N, C-alpha and C positions, 0 to 999 in steps of 0.2 A: 503798255508794257515798256519797261526801260531796262537796258542792259549796258554795262560798262564795257566799252570796246578798247580797253587799254592796250591789249596785246595785238589787236587787229592791224593797226597801222604798221607795227614792226614787221609783221608777217608779209604784208603786201608791198614793202619797199624793195623786196627781192623781185626776181623775174616772175611775171604773171603766170599763173598755173594754166596748164592745158585744159581744154574743155573735155571732161569725161574721157580721159585717156585710160582705157581699161586694160588691165593685165589679164592674167589667167583667172578663170572662175569669177569674173565680174569684179575683180579687185583693181583699184586705182592705186597709183604709187603713194600719194599722201594728200591730205587736205589740212589747211590750217584750222586749228581747233578754236571754236567759239562756244564758250560755256554760257548757258542761260540758267541762272540760279532759280530753281523751283518753278521753271516754266518749260513747256513742251511745244516744239514746232512740228506741226503735222505736214505731210506732203500735200501740195496744192493749196496750202494755207499761207497767208501773209501776216507779217507782224512788224510793228513799228518799234525800232530800237532807238533809244536816246542815251546821251551821255552828258554829264555835267562838265566833263573835261573836253572843252571845245577844240583844243589843239590836236587831240587824237583823231577826231573826225576830220578836222581841217587837213591834217597830214595825210589821212587816208584818202580824202577826196582829191588831194593834189596829185596822187600817183595813179588814180583810177583812170585808165584809158578804155576799159571795157568792164562788163560785169565780173565780179569776183565771187568765187565759190568758197564756201566754208563747210567744215564738218560741225554741224550744230548739235550739241549734246546737252542734255539736262543735268545741271549740277545740283546735287542733293544737299543744299545748305552752304556750299563753298563758292567763292567768287574768284579769287586769284591764287591758285596753288603755286608753290615755288619749286616743288620737286616732283619727280614722277611718282614717288610713293604717296605723296599727298594727293596727287591728281587722281590716282586709281581708286582711292578710298570712297570718294563721294560722287562718282559719275555713273550715269546709266550706260550700259554696254550696247545700247541701240540708239542711233542718232538719225538725223535727217540732213541730207545735203541741202544747203541753203544758198541762195544767190542774192547778193546786194547789187542792185542795178544803179542806184543813185543815192547821193547824200545831199541834203538841203538843210537850210537853217529854219527852225520852227519859230512860231510867233513869240514864244517865251524867251527867245534868244539862244536856246540850245540847238545843237546839231542833231538831226535825226536821219535815220536810214531805214529804208523798207527792205525787208528780207523775205524772200519767198521760198517755201519748202518745195523740194522736187522729189527726191527718192530717199528711201530708208536704207540704212546700212548697219552692219554689225562691225564693231571695232575689233580689229585683229592685232592691233599694236599701237604703241605710242612712240613718239620721237621728240626729243628736246632739241631745239635749234636756237640759234642766236636770237631769232625773232620771237620765240615763244615755244608753244607746243603744237605738234601736228599729230593726226591720227591716220592709221592705215585702214581704209574702209573696205568692206566687202558688201557690195550692194545685194539686196535681197528683194525678190518679188514674193507675192503670196504663194503659199504652197499649192500644189496641184489639187484640184478638187473635182468631184463628179457632180454634174448638174442633176439635182433630184427635185421632186415635187415639193418636198419639205423646204429645201433651200430656197426655191423660187418663191414659196409662200412667205418665208422669212424676209426675203428682199422686198417683196411687195408691202409687207407689214411695216418694215423700216421706212420705206418711202412714204407711206400714208401717214405714219406718225410724224415724220419730218415735216411734211406739208402742213399738218395741223399745228405743229410747234412754230413754224415760220409765221403763221397768221397771228399768233399770240405774243411773239417776241418782238418788242418794238426796236431792239438793237440791230435786227437784221434788215439791211437795206434792200430796196426793190431789186437791185442788180444781183445781190447775193441770193435773194429768194428765187429769181429766175434761173440762176445757175444751179441751185439745189433742185428746182423742179424739173430741169432738163437733164439731170445726171441719170444715165441709164446703167452705167457701170457701178456695181455695188461697192467696189473698193473705193472708187472716186467719191461716191456719195458719203461713205463713212469718213473719209479724210476731210471732206468739206464741212460736215455737220459737227465734227468733234470739237472744234474750237468754241462753239456756241453752247456747249453743255456746262452746267454748273456742277462739275464733278471734282473730286479731290485729285491731288498730284499723283497719288498711287493709281487711281482709276485711269487717269490720262496715260500714264506709262503702260498700264496693262493693255490699252488699245494700241499704243505705238509698238510695243514689243511682241504683239501677237501676229504671227505670220499665217495663221489659219483663218481664211476668209469666213468660213462657216462659224467658227467660234467667235470671231470678232463681230460678226453680224448679230449673233445672239446677245453679246454684251451691249452692243449699240441699241438694240431694241429695249433692253432693260433700262439703260441710261436715258434714252429719249423719252420713254414712257414716264419715268420719274420726273424729268424736266417738264414734260407736258402737264403732269398733275400739279407741280409747283406753280406753273404759270396760270393754270386755271384757278387755283386757290387765290393767288395774288390778284388776279383780275377781278375775282368775285369780291374780295375784300375792298378793293379800290372802288368797285361799282357801288357796294353798300355804303361806303363812306361818302361817296359823292351824292347818293340818294338822300342820306341823312342830312347832309349839308344843305341840299336843295329844300328838303322839308322844313328845316329850321328857318332858312331864309324866307320861305313861303309863309310860315306861321308868323314870323316877326312882321312881315309886310302886311299880312291880314290884320294883325293886332294893331299896328299903327293906323291902318285904315279905319278899324273899328273905333279907336280912340278919337280919330278926327270926326267920324260920323256922330259919335255921342256928343262931342263938343258942339257940333252944328245944331243938333237937336236939343241941346241944353240938358242932356241926361248924363252928366259927368259924375257917376257914383264914386269913382276913385278919388276925385277931387274932394267930394264930401267926406269920405272916410279919412283922408289925410287932414282935413280941417278939424274933424272930430278928435283925432289924435293930438293935434296941435292944442286944442282947447283943454284936453285932459292934462297934457304936459304943463301948460301954463297954470292950471288950477292946483296941481299937486305941489306940496311944500318940499320939492326936491332940493338937495344941495346944489350950489351953483355949478360945480364941475359935472355933476350928473345931468343937470338940465342942458348944459352946453353939448354934452355927448349925445343926448336924446335929440336935440334940435339938428345937430349935424347928421345924424342917421335919418332923420325925417326929410332933410333936404336930399339925401341920396335916394330915398324911397320915391320922392316926387319925380326924379329923373328916370326911374326904371319903368320898364314895360311890365304890366301886371302878369304877363305870361311867363316871364323869366323866372328861373329857380331862385335867384337872389332876392327877388321881390318878396316871396313868402318868408325867406329867412329873416329879412329885415323887418317885415311886418310882425312876425312872431316875437322878435326881440323887443320892438317898441311896445307891443301889447303886454309883454311880461313886465316891462318897466312901469307901465301905467297901472297894472294890477297889483303891484307891490305896495305895502303900506310904507309911507314916508312921513318923516317928521316925528318929533318927540311926543310921547304920551305921558301926561302928568297924572300922578295918583295923589289925591288929596289925603292929607294925614288923617282927617276925620273918618275916611273910609276904612282905615286900617284899625281893626279891633283885635286885641289879644284874646279877649273872651270869646269872640266869634270864631277866631282861629282854633282855639282849644276845643270849642264845642263841635266844630266841623270835623276835626281830626278824631275826636272821641266817638262821634256818631258813626264813623265809617271804619275805624280800626280799634281793635282791643289791644291793650298793652302798648308796647313800643314807646315807653315813656321817654327814653333817651332821644329817639328820633323826633318825637313831638316837641320835646324841649328845645331841640336845635331849630326846628321850624319857627317856634314862637320867638326865639332869639333873633332869627332873621327878620321877622315882622317888627320886632322892637327896634332893631337897628334901622330898618327902612323908615319907620315912623319917626325916629329921632333925627336921622340925617336928611330924610326926604329924598334919598337916592339909593339905588341898588349898590350893594357893597362889592359885587363882582365875584363873590365866592361861589364855587361850584361844589355841589353836594354829590358824593358818590355813595349810593345806598348799596351795601354789600350784604349778601345773605344767600341761603340755599333757595332752590326753586320752591315757590308756593308760600313764601313768608309774607308776601304783600308788597314787594318793591314797586311794581308798576302801578298798582292801585294807590299806593301812598303818593306817588308823583301826581296822580289825578287829584287827590285830596289836597295836596299843597296848592295846586292851581285854584281849586274851588275855594279854599280858605282865603286865598289872596284876591279872589275875584278876577283872576286873569284867565285868558284862553289857554287851552292845553294842546300841545302837539307832541306826537310820539314818533321817534325815528328809530327804526330797528337796524342795528349794526351787526347782528350776528352773521358771520360768514362773509361780510362785505370786505373786499380786498382792493377794489379800484379806487384810487384817490379821487377820480372824477365824480364819484358818488357824493363827495362832500364839497369839493371845489367847483363842480360843474364841468360840462364839456365845452370846448371851444367852438365858436359858431362856424368854423371852417368845416366841421364834420357834419355829415348827413344825419339828421335826427338828433342833433344836439339839444340839450336842455340844461336848465340850472341844476345845481346840486340839491341834496335833500334839505339843507338848512333853509335856503331861499324858498324852495317849494313849500316847506312847512309854514313859513311865515306868510306866504301868499294865500295859503288855505285859511289861516286863523285871522288874517287881515289886521295884524297888530304888531308893532315893534316892541311891545312889552307883553311877553307871554312866558309861560313855563314850557320849556322844550325838554322832553325826556329822551336821553340817549340810551336806548335799551341794549343790554348785553355788550357793553363797551369792552369787556374783557375778551370778546371773541372776534375782534377785528384782526385783519391780517394785512399782508403786503405781498406784492409780486412785481412783475416787470412793468405794471401800470403805475407803480408808485406805492408809497407807504401811507396807509390810511391814518396811522397813529400820528405821523408827522403833520398831516393835514389838520387833525383835530387839535394839535398844539396851538395853532393860530386861532382857531375858533374859541378855545377855552381860556385863552390868555387875556385878561382884562386890559392889558396894555396894548394888545394888537388888534382885538376884535372890533375896536371902534371904526377901523377902516378895513374890514374884511372884503377882499376882492374875489368874487365868484368869476371863474373863467368865462362863463356864458355872458354875465353882465358886463364884465371888463370895466366896471366902475366901483368905487368903494361903497360899502353898505355897513351901517352902524348896527352891531350886535350887542353893544354894551348894556342895553336895557333888558336883555333876555336873561331869565333865570334858568340856567342849565342844571338839570338833575340827571345824573348818570346812574345806571344800575349794573351790577356785576355779581356773578356767582363766586369767582375767585379773583380778588383785586390784585393778587401777586402775578397774575398772567398779563397784567397791563404793563406796558413799557414804563420804566422808571421816570423819564421826563414827563410823561402824560399823567402818571399817578401823582406826581408832585404838584400838578396844577389843581388837584381836587382835594376836598376835605372828606376823609373816609368816615362814614357813619355805618357801623355794623348793625345789621338787624338780626338778632338772635333767633333761634328756633323757639317754638312754642312748647310749653309743658303740657302734659295730658289734660290737666284741669283747665288750662287756658284754651285748649282746642275745644273742650266741651262748651265753654262759655261762648266761644266764637260761633260754634254750630248753633247754639240756642238763640243767641242774640242777633246774629248776622246771616249765616248761611241758610238756615231753615226758613226764616221770613222771606228772604230773597227768592228761594225756590218756590215758595207758595205764590209769590207775586208773579213769577215768570210762568208757572203752569196753572195759575188760577185755581188754587186749592185753598180750602179754609183750614183752620186749626183742628177741627174735628176730623177732617179727612187725612191730614198729614201732621202727625206730632210724634216726637220721640222723647223718651225719658233719658236722664243722665246715664243710668246703667246701660241702656241700649247704645248710646253714643260711645260710651267707654268700650263696649264690646267691639264696635266697628273700628275704633281707633286701634285697639290691640290686635285684632285678628284679620282686619281687611286693609290696613294701611301701614306703611312703614316710611315715614317722612318726618321732617321737622316743621314743614309748613302745613297747610290745610287744603291743598289742592286735591289730593286723593280723597280726603274725607268728604269734601263737597261733591266730588264725582260719585262716591258711593251713595250719599244722600239723594242725589239727583236720580240715580238708578232706581232707588226705592220709590221715589215720587213718580217716575215714569210708569212703573208697574201699577201703581195705584190709579193713575190716569187711564191706563189701558183697561183696567177693570171697570172703571166708571163709564168709559165710552162704549164698552161692550155690553153695558146695561146689566152688569152682573147683579143678581138678586142680593148678594151679600159680599161686602168687601171686608176681608179679614182685618181685624184690629192689629196694629203693630205691637209685637211683644218680643221678649227675649227668646221665647220658644219658637216663634215662626220667622225669625230673622233669616234663618237658613233658606227659607223659601224665596226670599227676595234677593239675597246676595250670593247664594250658593255656598259651597264648602269654604271654610276659612283658608285664607292665603298664607297666613303667618301663624305658626304654632308656638307652643311654649319652648323653653330652652331644652337642648338635647340631654343635659345631665341632671335636670330636675333640681331638687333642693340640696343635694350633697354632691360635691365634686370629688372625683377619684384622685388618687395620688398622681402628681405630675401633670395636673391641669390647672390653669389659672385663667382669670378673666381680666382683660385690659380694656382701655377705652381708646377709641379711634376717632379721628376727625376727617370727614370727607367733604366734598363740595355739596353734598346733600345733607350735611349736618353731622351730629355725633352718632356713634354706634358702639356696641361692645365688640371685643375681639378676643376670641378664645385662643389659648396657647396650649399645645399638647407636647409633652416630652416623654421620650422612651430611651432606655439605654440597654446595650448588650456588651458583653466582654469583648474587647478588641482582639483580633487574631494577630495583630502586629505589635510592635513595641509600644506604639502610642495610639491613642484613640483618635477618631475623626468626628467631625460634626457634619450632619446632613440637615440642610434647611429646605423646606418645601412649603408651598402655599403662595406662589407668585410674589416673592419678596423682592423689593428694590435694594439697591446697593447700600443705602444708609441703614436699612433695617438689618441687612446681613452683617454689617460692621457692628451694629449694636449688639447682636447676638454673640459675636466673637468677643466683644468687650466684656459681656456678662460672664462668659466662660473663663476668660483670663482672670477676672476678679475672683471667680469662684475657686479656681485652682490656687491662686495666691493666698486666699484667706480660708482655705478648707479647714485648717486646724482650729481656727476661732469659731467655726460653725459645727465643730465635733464631727468632721468628715475625714475619711481616709484620703489623703491627697493622691495616693497611688491609684485608689479606686476611681477617682475622677479622671486622672490622666490616661488610664488604660481602658476607658470605656468609650465605645462608639455611641454618640448621642444624636438622636434624631429629634429635631424640633419641627413641628408642623403647625401651620396656621390654617384652620378650616376655612371653607369657602374658597378653595384653591383657584377658582377661575377669576377671582377679584384681585387685581394688583394691589399690593400693600407696600408702603414705604414710610420712612420717617423715624426719628430717634425716640419717640415718646413711649415705645413699648419696652424700654430698658428695664424698668422696675418689675414688670410682670414676667418678663423672660427670666430674670435672675431668680425671682421668687418661685417660679415653676421648676427651675433646675434644682433649687434647694429642696423643694417639696419632693422631687423625684428621688434625690439621694438620701434624704432623711426619712422617706416613706411616711410623710405627714401631709394630709390634705389641706388645701387652702379653703377658708370659708366661702361658700357660694354667694353669700351676700356682700362679699368684699370685692371691689374693683379698684384698679389703680392705674395711674399714668405718671410718667416722668422719665427723664433721660438720666443715665448714670455715667460716671467717669471711671477710669481705672483705679481711682482712689476711693471709690464708693460714694462719692457725693451725688446728690440728686439735683439735677438742673431743671430750670423752668421750661415749660412747653406751651404750645398755643392751643386754642380751641377749648379752653376750660369750660366756658359757658355751655357750649353745645355738648361736650362730653358729660357734664353733670346732668344735664337734662336727659341724655340718653340713659345714664345710670338710673335715674328716677323712673324713666319710662319702662325699664326692664325690672323694676322693683328692687334695685340694689340699694341697701340702706347705709353702706359704708363706702367712702371714697377716699383713697390715698392719693395725695397730690403734692407737688413740690411746695416747700415752705414759702418760696417767693411768689407763688401763684395765688396766695390767699386773697389779694385784692381783686383778682379776676372774678371772684364770686359776687362782686358787687353787681346788682341789677338782676339777679336771679329771682324768679317768682317765690313768694312766701311759702306756697304749698310745697316747693322743692326744698328750700332751706330748712323748713320745719320738720321734714321727714327724713333728711339725710344727715348722717354724721360725717364730719370731715376730719381727716388726719393729715395735717401739714407736716411733712418730714424733710429732714435735711440730709440724711445719709441712708445707706442700705441696711444698717443695723436697725434703725427705727422702722424700716419697711418690714423686716422679718419679725420684729416684735409685734407689730400690728397684725401681721398674718398669723401669729401664733406658732411660727416655725422654730423660734428660739425662745428661751425663758431666761430672764434676768430680773434682778430687783427693780431695775429701771423700767418704768412703764410709759407708754405713749398714750395719753388720754385723748379721746375724741373731742372736737370743738364744734359747737353749734355756731353757725354764722348768724350775726345780727348786726344792725347798724352800730350798736354800742361797741361790739367787739372790733368792728372796723375802725372806729374812732380811736379806740385804745391802741390799736396797732400803729396808727399814725403818730401817737404820742411817743411811742417807743420805736421810732422808725429805724434808728441805727442798729437795733437788735436784729431785726429780720433781714435788713438789706445787705448784711455781710454774708458773702458766699464763700465757703471754704473750698478752694480748688488746689 
């Protein structure tokens, strides 16, 4: 402990104080004040005081003829007060009379003084002198108490605890231990043990200022018990650490002995294993920098003990390097056949002409250049349209190994870049692991559900994929686990996504988007007959006689038991039928019912999806729009009702879990309706003073987007004119406040949805005509299309207004598409 004795030498230049000259009631005239900042001096305890100011102690030692007494008081945060008011703010009101008997120079060059506590006192006043401050003490002994059995028991308990603590505390010298062991007076015992307790300043002051021996003894029992518990825990931890260290030293010693014995016996397996690794590294066509890193790690491994944790980490790393495929893989041009590629794709997938065409183009470029172009394909489409299986077919048609990496829900960047070897259980990332499995640097790697990757405090996975998918960077991709560059430039990456616009813009820009549209009903029937049913027969070992379905039966399943743009649910229902047939065969049923339209209910249960709620005729104020979801296209009902408003102006109520964009679209339709009420033969006042409720059924499903503008406006006009919209008519398109119809997305999926629900007339924006390209013939031949430019044309098609001008339906054909291209300037002008 160190204390600044700046004021002490000034005090003692005056006449030395008398020894314990007591006045009335145990009061001495005054004592020079010595403040101990945040420290407590107990009676019978000693403390070493030091000062960096040598002259103070030198001057004090020069005038010391005999021991000097001080009033030692704890200062609560202050060191050198300059006035009495400052002095009184931060001082304890109970102090200890201390005696400095000598001053000497310490080894570090500072002056040191030993002060010993004698008696406690209460401060009855302060005095400022030329030398500093002094206090008027009133000495206090412990309050009178009655010796009881309980008190005697507490004293004995305190002494027993103190003796136990002394044995465990290494800072207590043998002399002090003997003094504590021989203390019979409970007050003396408490004063002697208090300095050795690890207690707070407040707890120390609670002992010093407590003049009730009984109460103080109870406090000491509490503090000594706590100190004893801490010492026991500390000693236990130290003992365990020492035992662990001894065990490790013993194991290392035994391992070194074992190695030496093996060498003497000529049974050095470790050396053989390292030699095997060396041979594998030499034989592999690794790049020079990788080979240097591997040999350096091998040298480290040779110096390690097999029992050390680092040995296994290094061994696993070198094993991973030797198991990876290294060196370029050349593909002969003669092996690449466009006809073979087309045949492979056609044998496993029905339709998808655009996707197949893109794969054939890739083969053609590869055959022409002899080198991979580095383009990454992004297959986008609803679940069940065949994105993953198409990736496998691409690999098969190219004659390359296939690896799939599922990215759905992955957030940790280390899943791609790998974990650093400093971590326990570290491993390479998914890319390196996949290549190790396929054992080829030239493979098709499918990044499944790339639109569902995320990021958190572990890093951004999208940013990690940027390096992997960039042809300029992936030539030297560095996995954190490998810590050496690895060439990914020969890998054909194919990604899949349900919604490509959920992918970050920089990552999406790295890939070529290839949209896989949904299947029309007739396409699903052909897929079931040509692919799904034969596959199920093969899996469940059934023949054609046991398991066959006609086209009408498959159509019934599609319409009443599935609701999708893909064929996943359809295959699931077909498999359910096949399982029941197998169950009947295994049970040795005498008769297995032949599948028919009549008994389909027996196999699949009641229909899950029924006919439309309004039937063939729509009521007034109801319209059917087209919607696009991540699961493909669907129809969207709009219902409108009106009541006379009780206020000056009507209000609009929108229900059906609508998003902000769709709500704004409804407001736009109403504003346009009010502005053009006269031209539609409506009373403007009737529209303005009506409360209008627009509802979009299936209220639990969130809906958003601008493409419902046409159908919302048409439904409102139907409501106010009391004219129904034809039930066979569906429409899509965004409208403006001027009544223009703007293009929207998802036309392909929306038209297929219209055809699936038996809708024969589709209203779409004029500029979306080219989006009909690629639709199946069975759809375009059965659906009439009405490309419109403004809302007047929409109302004419819906039969809500009558004019001499008529909007004629158009049949889509390749010839009509080419004609449109010739007159490109006509349709490309949008009036806004």
